Each structure stands twice: as structure tokens, then as C-alpha cells.
Residue, then its C-alpha position, 0 to 999 in steps of 0.5 A: m268357685k273361680t276358674i283359672l286358665i293356665t298355659g304351660a301346666t305340664g312344665f316345671l313352674g306350671s305343674h307346681l302352680t296347677e297343684q297350688f291352684l287346686k289346693d286353693r280350691y280354684k277350678v283349673i283349665i290347662l292348655k297342652r298338646s296331645y303329645s305333651n309329657i304329663w308326668g308332672i301333673k299325673d297325680f292330679i290330672k283327674d281334677i283338672i279340665f284340659y284341652d289339646i291345643d293342636r286338636i282344637d281351635l283355641e277360641t273353643v276354650f273361651k266359648e265353653n268356659k267362663i274364665d276369671f284369670i289367665v296365668h301364662t307360664a308356657t315358654l320356650y328357652g331355646r336350649k335344644n337349638e330350636r329355630i328363632s321362629e319357633i321361639v318367637k311362635a311360643n313366646l310371642n305369637f301364642p300368648l298374644e293370641i291368648l291375650e286377644l281372646a282374653v279381651k274378646f271374652n272380657i276376661k279381667y286378669f292376665i298374669n304373665t310369667d316374665t324373665t329378669l334377663p335383659k332383652n338383648t341376652n338371647s332370642y328367648s329374652l328378646s321374645k319375652y320382652q316383645f310380648k311384654e310390650w304388647l301387654f303394655l298396649f293391652s293393659d287399658k283393656l284388662k288388668v295385667l300383672n307381669i311377674k319377673l321371676e329370678h332363678f327358681y328351682g326345686e322338685k320336678d325341675d328337669k336336667t337342662k336346668f343348672v341346679i338339677w344338673i349339678i345335683e345329678q352330677l354330684t349325686n353320681n360322683v362324676k370325676e370332674i365338672k368343668l365350670t366357669q370361675g363362678e363369680q356370677k351372682r344369681d338370686f335362687i328361689y325355691i319353688e314352694d316360695v314361688k307358689t306361695f307368691y302366686s297364691f297371695l297374688l290371686q287372693s288380692i288381685e281384685n284390688f287392682g284396676n285396669g293397667f300394667y303392674e310388675y313384680e320382681i320375685g326371688s329370694g332377695k339375696a344374691t349368691t355366687i354360682k361358686e357358692l351354690v355349687l360348693k353348697i350342693k357338693e356339701l349337701t350331697g356328701n360328695t367327696e370325689t368330684n373335682l370342681n374345675f372352676g375356670a375351665i369354661p369361659y363366661r358366655k357372651n352377654e354373661i349376666m354377672f349380677s341379678q337380684a330381685d327387689i321383693s319390697k313391692a311384693k312384701k308391701d302389696f301382698g305381705w309375701e316373703p320367702k320362707y325357705s333358705l337356700e340350704k333348706g330348698l336345696k336339701r329338699t330338692i336333693n332328697w326329691y332327686r334321690g327319691i326319683i333315682n331310687e324309684k327308677t332302680i326298683 
């Protein structure tokens, strides 16, 4: 049984990947903090090994376990007005320490979750880019796979993310939602397809030699924000909310087009997305409604 160390397991992506790795019969070790909200992994936390990194020396994890793969998903977006120094600590200093320990303990594989945002978009994207530069530097010592994820969504995502926020607003029939013109095009990929990619990747990872490898992961299709919001309104059955497109100006450094080139992932792993945007949104909406019903019982 191979062992995976995963960071960010209590987050949206990390919790889904942890569940998938357990299903694929890997031994899973997670790093969290003593005060982390474990809601996303509560159903299977009994099946994993976890360390509270605010209570131990990080090297202890590597001394006590034979780790085969590291999957790094932990990140800080800066959506809650965190200081730049906090963002850099989370997105650069912390994974760099993990990377150093990986080399020290002869771990062969480091899988990094990256962003498709240009480095000059914000503090988050710059810190992610800077860590990628370090991955290049270390890639002669281990196998580095850098996964550039487009906008992924689905069950267990939080309300600070756009898709869930829109679903919440429309489900609650708010009077008005103020939006930009919505001409930006984004590549939306359902979380189940992301999980499948990581599963396919691990099955083929031993075919790689030391070096740096990069994959773009998304649906391979671009959808405007306006089309997305209108589709969610249709699927929720909302007839009351006024969608005020154009009420909000575009952000500085707004990205107007983003779409993954998934041809390399198809060629190397035989992977491709299975869920259409409509099907993924339907499942996400149903999950959200189930959560609301649970809270009202």
C-alpha cells in the first residue's frame, strides 16, 4: 500500500482528494492545524493519519512515516484581507519547507496544485508563481508534477467561491444580484472530474523520470460569467431575482479569457472530463439544498 501525504486536506479540493485516495486504497496522511474545521473530512477521518502542524516539528511526520507521494493543495487566497506576509507564508514558505523535507527523506514525487492566473494578478498568484520557480530548481532531485487548475466547483465548496455564492443567492430568492457585464470567459470544471484526473495521474506517475512536468486541467471549454449565472438561475427555478449585469465594474487586472488546454492530460493519461457544466451544476445545487434542509431540521 502506497502512502500519500496531503496538505490542505480540510479544504474543498483537499477533502475531495483525500476521499478519492482512500477509495483508491492508498494510505493517507494529512497535515492540519489543531483548530482546523474538519467538517469536510469528518466522514472518513477515522481512516486517515493526521498531524497538527502547530503542535509538532514538521520533520516528525517524515521521520515516522515512509511517504511515497506528496500532494500539495493547501493555499491561502487572501479573500479575507490577510496580510501579504501571511499569504507568502502559506503559499511559499510552508510548501518550500515540505519540498526541502521531501528531498531530505528521498521522496520521489511532489504533486503541486497551481493556479492559471498570471503572476501579476494579485498577491496570491504571485506567491504561487514564486513557489513554482522553486519547484523548477528542485526538479533535478525529484519528480515534480505541477497541476494548473481552472475554476473547479462542486459539493463542499464554501460560500466565498463564486459558484456557491450565486447558488446561495438564487436559492434564497434575493431581490437583486449586482454583477459585472459578465463577458469574462472562464473554464469551469466539476470536482468529480478533478478527482478522477488525480487518480489517473497517480496510476501513471512511476512512468516519469526526475524533472518538472505541467498539466492544465479544466473542462477545456470557456463559458462567460453571464451564461453561467443565467444557467444557475434556470436550474434553481428562480423567477424573482433581478440579475443586474453591469452594476459592478471589472476588477483591476481582470482576466477576460481563461481556458485549459487538456490535450496533454488526454494523451498522457487517457483522462477527459465526464461532466457537462449543466450536470455538474445540478449536482452542486442539489447538494446545497440538502445542506440547507439539514440545517432546518
